[in-house]
N, C-alpha and C positions, 0 to 999 in steps of 0.2 A: 686141351686139358681133359683128362678123363674125369668122368662124373661118377661119384660114388654116393649112393643113398643108403642110409642106415635106418632100418625100421626097428624100433624098440617097443616091445610089448611089456608093460609092467603088470605084475600080478595084481589081481583084484581091481584092475582098471577096466572100464567098460569100453575103452577106445584104444586105438593104436596111434601113437604119436610118431610121426615120421619126420626125420631130420635129414638135411642134405648138406654135404660138404662143399657143394658148389651152388651157384645161383639157379641153375635150371637143369632139367633132364636133357639128355643128349639129343633128343629129337626136336628141341626147340629150333626155331628158324635162326638163320645167321644174323638177321637184323636185330632180333631180340637179344642175341648173345652180345653184340657190341654194346647195347645199352646196359646189360647186366654187369659187364666188366667195370663200368664206371661206379657201380653200386656195391661191388663186392668189398671194397676197402674203404671204410668210413674216414680213415685218416687222409686219404689222397683224393677223395671224390671232390670234384669241382662244384662247389655249391652255387657258383655264380651262373650256371647254365639254366637254372630253374628258379623261379620266384617262389614256388611253393615247395616245401620239404616233402620228399617222397621216400618212403621206406619200402625196400624190397625184402620180403620175408623169404626164408630159404625153405620152401616146401613145394611139392609138385603142383599145388593148386594156385600158384602165383598169387599168394595172399599178400597184397601190397597196400601201401598207404597212398591215397590220392586225395586231392582237394575236392570235397563234395559237400557244399554248404548245407544241403538238406538232410544230411545223414545224422545231424545232431538234434533234430527236432522230433517231437513226439509222433507225428504222423503227417502225411501229405496234406490232409485237410487242415490240420492245425497250422502247418507252414503257410498255406495259402491265406488263412485268416490273419496271421500275424503280418504277412506281407501287405495285406490290404490296410492294416492299421498303421504299420510303421514304415510305409513308403517302399515296400517290396524287398525289405532286407531278408536275406537268407543266411542262416547261421551255420558255421562249421564249429569245430572244437579243436582247441589246442591247449596243451598244458606244459610245453617245454619252453625253456629260455633260449634255445638255439634253433635256428632254421635248418641246420644240418642234421639229418637223421642218422641214427646208428644202425648198421646192419648187424644182425645177430651172429655171434661167433658160436659155433656149435661143436667144434672139434676139441678133442683132448680132455673131455670131462667124464669122470667116472661117476657111477651112481653112489649115493651115500646111504649108509646103513647104520641104524642106531644100535646102541648097546642094550642088551637085555638088562632089566626087565621092561624097559620102555618099548613102545611100538616102533616098528620100522619107519624111519623118516622117508626113505626112498629105497624100495627093494632093488636088488641088483638085476640088471636086464638079463634075459635069457640069451643063449648063443645066437649070433647073427645068422640069418639065412644067406645062402650063397648069392654072390653078385649077379649071376646069370638068372636067378629067380626074381631079383628085385627090379632090375631095369625094365624088363618087359611089362611087369605089373604097373610100374609108374607110367610108362609110355601109354599103356592102355587107359589108365585112369585119366591122364592128361588129355587124351583124345576123345574121351567120352563127353558128349554134349551135356549130359545130366550133371557131370562133375563141373563142367565149365560154368553152368548156371548157378552153381553153389559158391561162386567166388565171393569172398567176404571183403568188403571195402571199409577201410578205417579212415576217418577224417583227420587230416593233419596239415595245418598251414599256420605256422607259428607267427607269421607276420600279419596275415590278413584277418584271422578270426577275432583278435582283440579290437579290430578296427571296424567291425560291422556296425557299431552304433553310428558311425559317420554317414551311413546311407539313410538314416532316418530323417535328416533335415538338409535342405539345400544349402544352408549357411556353411556347412562343413566343407563345401567345395573350395572355398577361398582359404580354408585353414589347414587343409591336408592334401596330400598327393593321392590321387586315385589311379592306380595302375590299370584299372578296368575301364577307364575312360576311352571311348572310341577314338582312335587316331588313324588318319588316312596313311596307309602304307605306301612308301615311295618305291619305285622300281630300282633295281641294282644300278642301272645306268646313271641315275641321279646321284647316287653315292660315289660312283667312280668319277663323275664330273667334279664333285666337291673336292675329293681327295686330290685330283689332278691339279685343281686350282691352288690348293694348299702347297703342293710341291713346286708349282711354278712361281708363286709369289714369294716363297721362302721366308715366311714370317712377316710380310709387310701388309697383312690384312688389317682392315679397320675393325674396331670393336663390334660394329653392327654386322659386318661380314662374318666374323668369328661366331657371334651368337647365332646367326642364321644357319651357319654350317652345323653347329651342334644340334639345333632344332631338327634339321633335315636328316642328319645322320641317325638320330635316335628314332626316326620313323622308318628306317630300313627294316626288312623282315627280321624277326627275332632270331632266326637260325643263323643270321649273318653277324650278329653282334659280337660273338667271341672272336671271330677272325678280324673284325673291324678294330676292336679295342687293342688287339695285340699287334696291329699293323704299324709300319713306320710312319705312314702319312698321318694317321690319327694322333700318334705321339707328337708329331710336329705341330698339329693343330693345338694340342694341349699345351705345348711349350709357348705357343703364341698367346694363348689365353692367360697363362701365368705371367708373362711379361707385361701384359696390358691390363692386369686384373683390376687396378685402381681406376681405369677409365670406363668401366662398364657402369651403366645405370643399375640401380637396385633391381628393377624388374628384369633387366637382361641377365644379371648375375643369377637371379632365381631361375630363369629359364635354362641357363647352362646347368645349374644344379639338378633341375628336373630331368634334363637330358641325360645326365650322369646316372640318375636312378633308372631310367628306361634302358640304358646301355649296361647296367649292372657293373659299374666300375668297382674294383676292389676297394675296401675301406681305407687302405693306406696309399692310394694313388696320389702322386704329387699334386695333381690338379685339385684334389679335394683338400689337401693341406693348405693350398693357397686360398681356396674359397672359404675355408673355416676362418683363417686369419682375417680375411677381408670382411666377412660377416660380423665378426667380433668387433672390428674397428668401427663399422658404420651402424651397429645395432641400435644405438640410441637415436639414430635418425630414421629408423624404420617404424612402421606401425605394428600393433600387436598381431594383426592378421598375418603380416609378412613374417614376423618372428616365429609365430606358431607353425606356419607353412614350412619355413626353413628347418625348424626342429623336426618336423614330421619327415622331411626328406632325409635328414641325417639318420633317423630311425630306419627308414627304408633301406638305407645303404649300410646299416649295421655298424655305423661309425660312432665311437665314443667321443663326445664333445663336451666335457665337463665345464670348460671355460665359457662356451657359448650358452650352456644351460644356466650357469650362474647369472649371466647377464639377463637372460630371459626371465628368470625368477625375480630378479631385482626389479626389472621393468614392470612385471605383473604386480609385484608388491606395491609399487608406487601408484599404479592405476587400478587398484583392486576394485574400487567401487564402480568402475566403468565396465567391468567384465560382463559380457552378455552370457546367456546360458551356454550356447555352443562354444564360446571361447573358454569358459570355465571347464567344461567337460574335456575339451581337447587339452587344456593345460594339465588337468589331473592325469590324463592318459600319458602325456609326455613325462610327467613326474614319475609315473610308474615305470615306463619303459627305460628311463634313465636311472632307475633304482636309487633315486635320491629323494630325501625328504627335507625340504627347506624348513628349518625350525621356525622362522618368522612367518611362515604361511599356514601353519597347522591350524591355529584358531580361526584364521580367516576362511580356510577351506570349510570348516564346520559351519560357519555363519552363512557361507554361500550355498551349502547343501540345504540348509533350512530355508533360505530365501527362495530357491527354485524347486523345492522338493516336490510340490504338487504338479509341476510342469515337466519333470523328467519323464522320458519314456522308460520302460522297463529295461531296455538295452543300455540306456545311459546310466541307470542305477547300477547295473552290472559292471559297466566300464569304470565308474567311480570306485566301486569296491575293489576292482582289480588293480586300479592305479594306487589306491591306498595300501593294498596288500603287498604289491611288488616293491613299493618304496618304504615298507615297514613304518608307515605313518600311523600314529596313534589316533584314536577317535573315541569320543566320549560314549559312555553307555547310553546316554539319552539319544544321541543321533543314531547309534547302531540299532537300538531298539525300535526307533521310528522306521528305519529301513526294513527291519525284520517284520514289523507290523504290516507294512504295505505289501511286502512280498508274500507273506502268509495268506493275504486276502486275494492276491492275483497270481498265485503260483501256477495255475493252470494255463495262463496266458503267457507265461515267461518261457523263453527258450532255455534249454538245459544248460547251454554255455553261460548265459547271464546268471542263471540260478547258482551254478557252481562257483562263480566269482563272488556272489554274496556269501556262500558257505565258507569260502576261504577267509573272508573278513570276519565272519561269525566265529570261526575257529581262532583267528588271531586275537580277537577281543575276549575270548572265553565267554561268549554270551550264551546263556542257557535259555533260549527262547523256545519254550515248549510248544506254543501254537505252530510255529514254523516247522519244528522238527516233526510234529505229528502230521502236518500236511505233506512233508517230505516223504513220509512213509506211504502215503496214498499215491503220490505222483511219480516218484522215482522208479519203483520196481518195474512197471511196464516199459519205461524208457531205457532201462539198462542195456538191453541187447543192441540198441542203436547208438550208444554213447561211446566216445573215444576212450581208450584204455586209461589215459591219464585223467580224464574226467571222472571215470569210475573210481580211480585211486583217490582223488580229492573228496569225492562223496564219502567213501569208506573212511578216509582219514579224519574227516570232520566228525563222523559219528564216534570214532574211537577217541579223538582228542577231547570231545565234550562228554565222553563216557556215556553216550546215549546208545542204547541197544534197541534196534528194530529188526526183528528176525526176517521180516519181509524184504527189507533192503539187503541185509547180509546174505540171505539165501539167493536172491536174484543175482547179486555180485558173484557169488561162488559158482552158480550154474553157468554164468556167462564167461567167466575168466579162463578156464582151460583152453577154449578155442581161440582166445586172443592173447595167450600168455607170451607168445614170442614177440609181441609188441612192447612188452614191459622193459623199461630201462632197469638198471640195478636199483635205482631209487624206488620205482614203482613196485617191483617184486618185494622189496624190503618193507615198504609201507603196508602192502596188503598183508604180509605175514604178521607184522606188528599189530595192525588193526584187529585182525581176527583173534590173535593171541591176547591182546589187551582186553577185549570184550569176552574172552573165554568162550568163543563160539566155534564149534566144529560143525560144518554144514553137512547136509545129507550126502553129498558127493565128496566127503572129506579126503578119501585116499587119492582120488583123481586131482582134487584141488591142491592138496599139499605136494603131491609128487610132481605136478607140473610146475609149481613155483620153485621147488627145490632144484629141479632140473634147470630152470631158467637162471637160478642163482649160480649154478655151475657154468652156464654159458657166459654169464656176465662177470666171471671171476676177474678178468683183466680190468674191469672198471673199478673194482674195489680198492685197487692200489691208489687210485686218485680220490676215491670217496670211501674211505674205510668205515665211516660211520654207518653206511648203508648195510654192510655185511653184519655188523654187530646188531643193528636194529632188527634185521630179519632173523638172526639166530636167537635173539631174546624172545621175539614173538613166537618162534617155534618152541622154545623152552617152556613158555607159559602153558602150552598145551601138550607138554611132555613128549616133544619130538626133538631128537638130537642127531642131526646128520654129522657123523663123525669126521668125514673128510673135510667138510667146511669148517667144523670146529677146530680141527687140527691146524688148518690153514690160518684161522683167526688168532690162534694162540702161539703161533711161531714168533720167534724173536724179530724176524724181518717185518712181519705185519704189525706187531706191537710197536715197533719203532715208527711205522707209518702213522699210527694213531696219534703219536705225539706231534706230528706235523699238521693234524687236522685243526680246524677252527673251533671244533667242539671238544668238550672234556669227555673223553671216552674211557678213562680209567675205571670209573664205577661200572660201566657196562661190561668191560673185560672181567672185572671182579665178580659180578653177578653171574656171568656166563661160566667162568671157570669153576667157581664153587658149586654151581648147580650141577655141572657135569660130574664133579667128584662125588657128590651125594647120590645122584640118580643113575649114574653110569659107572658102576664100580669096575667094570671090565675094560673101560676106556684106556687105551695105551698110547694115545697121541700126545701132542705138545701140551705143556702146562705153563701157567704163569710162574715166573721166578718168585722165590720166597720173599724177597725184599719188597716186591710189589704188593704181595698179600699184606705184609705188615704195614706198609705205607697206607694202603687203602683202608684197612681195618682201623688204624689210628684216626684217619681222617673222618670216617663214618661215625666212629664213637664220639669224637669231639663234637661233631655236628649234633649228634643225638643228645649229648649233655646240655647243649645250649638251646636246642629247638624242640626236642621230642619228650625227653624225660620230664620236663617242666610243664607240660601241658596240664591244665587244671583237671581234666577228666582222668588223666593217668596218675597225677599226684594224689587225687582223692581216692582212687581205687587202691593205690599202694598203701596209703595211710590206714585205710579201713581194713585191708587184709592183714596188715601187721597187727592191728589191734585185735582182730578176730582170731588170728592163729596163734598169737602169743608174743610177737615181737618182730623186729626187722630181720632176725636171723632165719625167719621162716619164709620170707619173700625177697625176691631179687628183681628189681626193675632194671632190665638191661636188654641188649640185643642178643638173643640166642644165635641168630643167623645174621651177622652184620651185613652180608651181601644183599639181604632183602630190604634193608633200609627202613625198618620199623621195629618198634620195641615190643617186649614181652614181659609179663609178670610171671616169673617162674616160681612154682610151689611144688614141694615134694611131699608125697603121702606114703606112709608105711603100709604094710600089707593088711594091717587091721584098721586102716583109715585114719590113723593119727598123723598130723603134720610132722615133718622131720626138719629139724634145724640144719641148714646147709650153707647159709650166707654168712659165714663166720668171718669174712674179711671186712665186713662193715663194722667200723669202730663203734657204732651205736649198738650193734648186735652183741658186742662183747660185754656190755654193761648189764649187770643183774637188775632186772626190773623188780620193784617193790611189790609185795603181795598186798594190794589194797582193794582188790576186787571181791567178787563173789565166788565161792567154791562151787564147782559143778558136781553136786551130789547126784546119786541115782534117782532121787525123787525129782530133782530139777530136770534131769535128762529125760525122764519119763514124760514130764509135762511138755518139754520141747518137742518130743517125738509125736506124742498122741494128741497134743492140743492143750489149750489152757484149761485149768481146773477152776474150781470155785474160788480158790484163794490165789492171790498174786504172789509171785516169787519176789525176793528182794530186788532183783535186777529190774523186773517189770515196774516195780514201784519207783525205783530210781529213774528209769527212762521216762515214765509217765510224769514224774515231777519236773523233769527238765523240758518236757515237750509242751508247747502251747496246745490249748484245748482243741482248736480247729484242726490241728494235725493229728489228733489222737482218734479221730473218728474211724471206726472199723467197719468195712463193708462185709457182705456175706461171703465173699469168695476171694481167695488169693490169686493173683495173676501168675505166680511163679510155677505152679505145677501144671498149669494149663496152657492157654494160648499166650505165648510171649509177645505176640504182636499187639496185644491189648495195652502193653506198656507205652506204646507211642501215642495213645489217645488220652484216656481218662486218668483218674487219680491212681497212684501206685500205693497200695495199702498192704502192709506185711501180714503174714500169717503169724499168729502168736507162737507157733511152734519154734520159730527161729529167732525170737527177740531175746537174744542173750549176748552180752558184750563182756568179754573177759577183761578183768582189771588186774590180772596177776601174770606171773611168768608162765603159768600153765596155759595150755591151749584148749580151745573147744574141741571136744572129741566128735568124730563122725558118729551118727546114729548107728546102732548095731547092724541095722539092715544094709548099711553101706560099707561094712567092713570088706576090705579087698583080700579075701582069703585066697583068691587065685593068683595073687601077685607076690611071689616070694621076695622079689627085690623092690617092691613098692612101685609107685607111679610118679612120673614127672609131668606136671601140668604146665602147659604154656598158655597163659591167659592173655587173650587178645582184646585190647580196648580199641575197638574199631571206630572209624569215623566215616563221614559221607564219602570221602575221597577213596575209600576202599571199595566202593560199590558203584555200579552203573547208576546213571542219573535217574532219580525217582523210582528206584527199584531195590530189591534185595539180592541182586545178581552180583556176586563177588568178581572183582576185576582179576585179570590174569596173573599179575605179579603176586597178589595175595593168595590166589589159589596155589601158585607155585610154592609160596612160603609155607602154607599149612600142609601141603603134600609132603614137603621135605621135613617138616617137624615131625610128622607122623612116621616117616621113614627112619628118623633118628630115635624113635621110641617115645616121643612125647604124646600126651593126650591134649589135643587142642580144645580149649574152652574159650568161648567168645562172650564178651560183654558188648553186644551190638549197640550201635549208637541210638537206634530207635527205642531201646530199652534203658540204656545207661544214662544218656544225656537228660531225659526228663527226670530221672531219679536224683540227679545232682541237686535239684531244687527241693527235694523232699527231706524228711527227717533222717537223722543218723541211723535210727533203728530200722527204718525201711531199707536203707542202703545195705546195712549189715545183713538183714534177713535175705535180701536178694543175693548178695555175695556168698552167703553160706549155702544157699540152694545151688548156686553155680559150682562152687568148689566140691561139694559133697553129693552132687546129683549122681545117682547110681547108673543112669543110662550110658553116659560116655565112659565112666570108670570101669563098668563091668566088662566092657569089650576091650579094654586096654591090654597091651602086651601080647 
């Protein structure tokens, strides 16, 4: 097969990304070619030939995934120290649910380019150099010793890495299968003798002879196992075992199962069917060590055994008080690998965690968290906080793999444990270059899920990712884009970072048919930071893909709605696919119904709406609704004329059609002068009325108003109004804006979109706005609105203050000349 290498150089990128349409350059040896042919097609690769998943990347540097336990630790010295403490365990890293690795598909994807005025999501590649120029260059690079020394190795063993905790205690040897246990290899002649005996006896062997045959055959050289398992004589031996399955002792049956693990029998092999049925039949006569060992063997064989696990969990539930520490941890591991959460064991799991908490090793803590996370098992805040407390104090001594497992559970329980997150910012950045790509993804996703922004972590991830991007599954690429977009962070290498991930999304396009949620996740993350790759968007909005989203286990209509509407607003020249009108109408109705029940009725929004209506003259001057339903949050809309007067526009409100009685105070020129220039020696009637209604302790006035200066002061001390704005209209007329705020430059007036924000709009413990709300405000401005925010750190404390204080604050916000003067 001819080999074609395509070198693509992207504008503004500091490196050349080289992709290959075959697994190797032509100059590779014939022996390596035979191996690569097995890896080129992930659908047909025989995963049984290797116990560890191996990923072959398609580039000239032979960038591949191999099992390397030490690659996931901080340093060689740290690895040795942990080995001394924890019985010599070495950690790798894995974050996939399957042991079969995917090979990257690179052909047939074009670059994506965004519509103006947004930035290019992925510039189109320049013309390709001639083939005769590319091949010699690749051969030269491959043969250069310096380049060979720069090979990057990624850790990946989806079966063994979660089991590292088992190496920390000798007790696990009776509870689990250790594929690294030294076994004396038998010569081929011994295997031939056994198989000849099987053929001669023709099924008349005793159970002991059959068991001995399996033990010996499993000790043949590993490279002979595939031929052995597919041979006629071995199948005859298996049929003999099936016929006499009930005659084996439990220990002999376990030995046969362990031999099947060493021989890597396929999960659906008839012998395994018979073994499962027999183990289920005699499970109640076995002890817990045996039950856990058999369950561990099923995991090693990748066989799904729900009936057997149900019996195991029932047995453990009956003998719960007798569980030893290793038995408990192994049981939680089995629960996680089986992706099952026994309801009757949840509370007992928590009690057992507390019972043995101080005795767990750090690797066992990580294993427990991973088991709970994989099985979607709930855990109380008390127990999770206890785990986080311990990890935050010992994080330097913890392997990155175990730490990431704790972060998964932290994310699942939505635990905002600030001490652990701060320690994470100190420990993780130096480790990032040595961490598996999926480990990096889970670290990044934890930060974004908890809305926690740490620039050190995010920058380290961004700098490391482009060189590892070809390891990303569709899920990984999507989660990276979502996380960076959610936190609204564009790293120093943003062009290289985003172009590499978008290109990987193109390569993984075939995976999105099976996992449509990942494509939408990635595209929304890009939209948050104003990047719109048109070709991917066109693909996501096609009828065929929209139909695929309906088959997903996730509700994806809202994501489609947000993406499509955002493209319409920010990419006016976009000519690709669009959602059908009926879907727009359906989603708008659904979102508005939700808002009426959950958003519009929130106390902070209701209070702001009521006060604005009172201040401006009635409900016809304020509309509490969603200006942009696809952004899923509400706005208080107010219109101002060019002279600063509020304009009635909400005429559909039945309350707004009623004429309000004139029972308030007229706004004379003298009163307006007092409001603008400050209080005079005499009080206005409104001030007298307000003061009469307000308790004395709330009427104390301090020397300085918070509104014209530092708004952050509102989150701390008392909120005291300036006398200039203490006026409350009691008639159908509205408060006029001060003459200095007249919008003489706005012939058509100004539309205000007042945002009543809350903590969920911002990063944790910060005033950094999240990506979705950045997108919303950007689009409101593009549609001609002036965005005015009532930030939660100002507005929420005011809710406990007097009515006049809240009115003066709102008046300042609505008529503040700073944002209004630049409108339009």
